C-alpha positions as CSV (number, residue, x, y, z in Angstrom):
1,M,30.5,129.7,-68.2
2,E,28.9,132.8,-66.7
3,L,27.1,134.9,-69.3
4,V,27.8,138.6,-69.2
5,R,25.8,140.7,-71.7
6,M,25.8,144.4,-72.3
7,C,22.6,146.4,-72.4
8,R,22.3,147.8,-75.9
9,R,20.5,151.0,-74.7
10,C,22.4,152.0,-71.6
11,G,25.7,150.0,-72.0
12,S,25.7,148.6,-68.4
13,A,26.7,145.0,-67.8
14,L,24.0,142.6,-66.9
15,H,24.8,139.6,-64.8
16,A,22.3,136.9,-65.3
17,G,23.4,135.0,-62.2
18,E,22.9,131.7,-64.2
19,K,25.2,129.6,-66.3
20,W,24.1,129.3,-69.8
21,E,25.6,127.1,-72.3
22,A,25.5,127.9,-75.9
23,G,24.1,125.1,-78.1
24,V,21.7,123.6,-75.5
25,S,19.5,121.1,-77.4
26,G,15.8,121.9,-77.9
27,E,16.3,125.6,-77.1
28,N,16.9,128.6,-79.3
29,H,18.3,132.0,-78.9
30,A,14.9,133.7,-78.5
31,W,14.2,131.6,-75.4
32,G,17.6,132.6,-74.0
33,V,17.0,136.3,-74.5
34,K,13.6,136.1,-72.9
35,F,15.1,134.3,-69.9
36,L,17.8,136.9,-69.6
37,M,15.4,139.8,-69.6
38,D,13.3,138.2,-67.0
39,K,16.3,137.9,-64.7
40,T,17.7,141.3,-65.4
41,S,14.3,143.0,-64.7
42,Q,15.2,142.7,-61.0
43,S,18.5,144.6,-61.5
44,Y,19.0,148.4,-61.4
45,C,19.1,148.8,-65.1
46,S,16.4,151.3,-66.1
47,C,16.4,149.8,-69.6
48,A,15.4,146.4,-68.4
49,N,12.6,147.9,-66.3
50,E,11.2,149.6,-69.3
51,A,11.3,146.4,-71.3
52,G,9.2,144.7,-68.6
53,S,6.4,147.3,-68.9
54,A,6.0,146.9,-72.7
55,P,2.7,145.8,-74.2
56,S,2.0,142.1,-74.2
57,F,2.0,141.7,-77.9
58,L,5.8,142.5,-78.0
59,E,6.5,139.3,-76.0
60,E,4.3,136.9,-77.9
61,G,5.1,134.6,-80.8
62,S,8.0,132.3,-81.4
63,G,9.7,134.4,-84.1
64,V,13.1,133.9,-85.6
65,G,14.8,136.7,-83.7
66,A,14.2,139.8,-81.6
67,P,14.7,142.3,-84.5
68,H,11.9,140.6,-86.5
69,R,9.5,140.6,-83.5
70,W,10.0,144.4,-83.0
71,R,9.4,145.2,-86.7
72,I,5.8,144.0,-86.9
73,P,4.5,145.9,-83.9
74,L,6.3,149.0,-85.0
75,K,4.5,148.9,-88.4
76,F,1.2,148.2,-86.6
77,S,1.7,151.2,-84.3
78,L,2.5,153.5,-87.1
79,S,-0.6,152.4,-89.0
80,V,-2.8,153.0,-85.9
81,L,-1.2,156.4,-85.3
82,S,-1.7,157.5,-89.0
83,L,-5.4,156.4,-88.8
84,A,-5.9,158.3,-85.5
85,I,-4.4,161.5,-87.1
86,F,-6.6,161.1,-90.2
87,L,-9.7,160.6,-88.2
88,G,-8.8,163.4,-85.8
89,G,-8.3,165.8,-88.8
90,C,-11.6,164.8,-90.3
91,G,-13.4,165.4,-87.0
92,A,-11.8,168.9,-86.7
93,D,-12.7,169.9,-90.3
94,A,-16.2,168.5,-90.3
95,P,-18.8,171.4,-89.7
96,K,-21.0,171.0,-86.7
97,A,-24.7,170.7,-87.5
98,S,-26.5,173.7,-86.1
99,P,-29.8,173.0,-84.4
100,Q,-32.8,174.0,-86.5
101,A,-34.3,177.3,-85.4
102,E,-37.8,177.1,-84.0
103,T,-40.2,178.4,-86.6
104,K,-43.2,180.2,-85.5
105,P,-46.4,179.9,-87.5
106,A,-46.8,182.9,-89.8
107,E,-49.5,185.4,-88.9
108,P,-52.4,185.6,-91.4
109,A,-52.2,188.4,-93.8
110,V,-54.5,191.3,-93.2
111,P,-57.2,191.3,-95.9
112,E,-57.0,194.3,-98.3
113,E,-60.5,195.3,-97.4
114,I,-59.6,195.7,-93.8
115,Q,-56.4,197.6,-94.6
116,L,-58.4,200.1,-96.7
117,A,-61.0,200.6,-94.0
118,A,-58.3,201.1,-91.4
119,K,-56.6,203.8,-93.4
120,A,-59.9,205.5,-93.9
121,L,-60.4,205.6,-90.1
122,L,-56.9,206.4,-88.8
123,G,-54.8,207.4,-91.8
124,S,-52.0,205.7,-93.7
125,E,-49.8,205.3,-90.6
126,S,-52.4,203.1,-89.0
127,Q,-51.6,199.5,-87.9
128,V,-54.0,196.7,-87.8
129,L,-53.4,194.7,-84.6
130,A,-56.2,192.1,-84.7
131,F,-59.1,191.1,-86.9
132,G,-61.8,188.5,-87.0
133,D,-64.8,187.7,-84.7
134,L,-63.2,189.7,-81.9
135,A,-66.4,190.2,-79.8
136,K,-67.6,186.6,-80.3
137,N,-70.9,187.9,-81.6
138,G,-70.6,186.5,-85.1
139,K,-69.6,189.7,-86.7
140,Q,-66.3,190.6,-88.3
141,E,-64.3,193.3,-86.5
142,F,-60.8,194.7,-86.6
143,L,-58.6,196.6,-84.0
144,V,-56.5,199.4,-85.5
145,A,-54.2,201.9,-83.8
146,N,-51.7,204.7,-84.4
147,V,-48.7,203.2,-82.7
148,V,-45.9,205.4,-81.4
149,P,-42.6,204.0,-82.7
150,K,-39.8,203.3,-80.2
151,T,-37.3,206.2,-79.9
152,P,-34.8,207.4,-77.4
153,T,-37.4,209.7,-76.1
154,N,-40.1,207.0,-76.1
155,N,-38.7,204.2,-74.0
156,L,-41.9,203.4,-72.2
157,P,-42.6,199.6,-72.0
158,G,-45.6,198.2,-73.9
159,T,-47.5,199.4,-77.0
160,I,-47.9,203.2,-76.8
161,V,-50.7,204.6,-79.0
162,T,-52.4,207.9,-79.6
163,R,-55.6,206.6,-81.2
164,V,-57.4,203.3,-81.3
165,V,-60.5,202.2,-83.1
166,V,-62.5,199.0,-83.1
167,A,-64.6,198.7,-86.3
168,E,-67.5,196.3,-87.0
169,N,-68.8,195.1,-90.3
170,T,-72.6,195.3,-90.6
171,D,-74.3,194.6,-93.9
172,G,-71.0,195.0,-95.7
173,K,-70.2,198.4,-94.2
174,W,-67.5,199.2,-91.6
175,A,-68.5,201.4,-88.7
176,E,-66.8,202.4,-85.4
177,V,-68.0,200.7,-82.3
178,L,-65.2,201.9,-80.0
179,R,-62.8,204.9,-80.2
180,C,-59.9,205.9,-78.0
181,D,-58.3,209.3,-78.6
182,E,-58.3,212.0,-75.9
183,H,-61.1,210.0,-74.2
184,L,-62.7,206.6,-74.4
185,K,-66.0,206.6,-76.3
186,N,-68.6,204.4,-77.9
187,Q,-71.9,205.0,-79.8
188,K,-73.6,206.2,-76.6
189,G,-71.0,208.6,-75.2
190,F,-68.0,208.6,-72.9
191,L,-67.1,205.4,-71.2
192,G,-67.0,205.2,-67.4
193,L,-63.7,205.9,-65.7
194,T,-62.3,207.8,-68.7
195,P,-60.2,210.7,-67.4
196,L,-61.8,214.2,-67.4
197,V,-58.7,215.8,-68.8
198,Q,-57.6,215.1,-72.3
199,V,-55.1,212.2,-72.7
200,T,-52.4,212.4,-75.5
201,G,-51.0,208.9,-75.1
202,W,-52.1,205.5,-73.9
203,R,-50.5,202.2,-73.1
204,L,-52.6,199.6,-74.9
205,Q,-52.8,195.9,-73.8
206,Y,-55.2,193.5,-75.4
207,E,-55.9,189.7,-75.4
208,Q,-58.4,187.4,-77.0
209,N,-60.6,185.3,-74.7
210,D,-62.3,182.3,-76.2
211,E,-65.5,183.0,-74.3
212,K,-65.6,186.7,-73.6
213,G,-63.9,187.9,-76.8
214,L,-61.5,190.8,-77.1
215,Q,-60.4,192.4,-73.8
216,L,-58.7,195.8,-73.9
217,Y,-56.8,197.6,-71.2
218,F,-56.0,201.3,-71.6
219,T,-53.6,203.1,-69.3
220,P,-53.5,206.9,-69.6
221,L,-50.0,208.4,-69.8
222,K,-48.8,211.8,-68.6
223,G,-46.6,213.2,-71.4
224,T,-43.5,211.0,-71.7
225,T,-43.8,209.5,-68.2
226,D,-45.9,206.7,-66.8
227,S,-48.8,207.9,-64.6
228,H,-48.9,204.7,-62.6
229,V,-52.6,204.4,-62.6
230,L,-54.7,201.3,-63.0
231,P,-55.6,200.4,-66.6
232,I,-59.2,200.9,-67.7
233,G,-60.7,197.6,-68.8
234,V,-63.0,197.5,-71.9
235,R,-64.8,194.6,-73.5
236,W,-68.0,193.6,-75.4
237,N,-71.1,193.6,-73.3
238,P,-73.5,191.0,-74.8
239,A,-76.4,192.4,-72.8
240,T,-76.2,195.9,-74.2
241,K,-74.5,194.8,-77.5
242,R,-71.7,197.3,-77.3
243,Y,-68.2,197.8,-75.9
244,Q,-68.3,199.2,-72.3
245,S,-65.7,199.9,-69.6
246,L,-65.5,197.7,-66.4
247,D,-65.2,198.7,-62.8
248,R,-62.0,198.2,-60.8
249,T,-62.7,194.5,-60.2
250,Y,-63.0,194.0,-64.0
251,E,-66.3,192.1,-63.4
252,H,-69.1,194.7,-63.8
253,F,-69.8,197.0,-66.7
254,L,-70.2,200.7,-66.3
255,L,-72.7,202.9,-68.2
256,E,-71.7,205.6,-70.5
257,S,-72.1,209.4,-70.0
258,P,-73.4,211.6,-72.8
259,S,-71.1,214.4,-71.6
260,M,-67.8,214.9,-69.8
261,Q,-69.5,216.1,-66.5
262,D,-68.9,213.0,-64.5
263,P,-68.3,209.8,-66.6
264,R,-66.4,208.1,-63.8
265,S,-68.6,205.9,-61.6
266,T,-72.0,205.3,-63.3
267,L,-72.8,201.7,-62.8
268,R,-75.0,199.7,-65.2
C-alpha cells in the first residue's frame, strides 16, 4: 500500500512515492523513518528541509527509536551550552592584568653637607640641581639655583631661575666658582657676552658631558617675556682652570672683564 505520513511539525501530508510494507524482514522502523525523510527532503515541506540540515550526529547510531536518538544530543547540547555560559561568565568577571608601569631609577639623595652649603649660598629656597665631579677635574662640585615656580603668570618653558651658583670643594671648604644673578661672573670678573643691563630672570639649561663636563646655557629674559636671544654657553676651561663663557660657535672660550665697561667680545 502507499504510505502517507503526516509531518509532526507542520501537519502537511508527505507522500513517499514508494510502497512500503510493514513487517519487512531484516528491517526495522528506524530504517524506514530514515528512508522516508530522505525522500521527503525533496518535497516542499520546510520541516523536512530543516531536518536535512541537522548536524551529522543526529543521524548516526542504530538506536531503538527516533525519540531516544534525539534525547542524547539534546542533553549534550545543554551541557555544552552551560559550560560555555560558565566560561563566558568567568572571563567577564576575571580582572585584566594591567601592564607594569615602567620604573625609573631613583635619583641619588643630595648629601646633607651639600644641602647645608647650598642653603648658606642661596637661602632656604634653593634647589640643588646636580652634584658630583661636574667639571671632570677630580673635585666635588654642586649646581644650585633659586628656581621660579610655575604659575599662571610664569608660563615660560624651561627652568626659570633668578640666581645660580656652582660651588667647588677645595680642602674640605665650599667656595663659589661661578655665579649668575644680574650678571654672569667668576673669580676673575664678568664673563664675556653677559648683558650690560641687569637681568632679573634667566632660562637655565644644563647637561653633563662625559668628556667636557658640565655645560650650562643661560638665556636672559625680559620681564615675563622671552627675549628670543641666543643662550650664553658656559663650561669649565681646563687651560685656565675656571668656568668661562663661549663664543657664538660654542667652541672658543672668552676672557673675563674686571668691570662692566665692555665684557662682550674679549677673546681668550
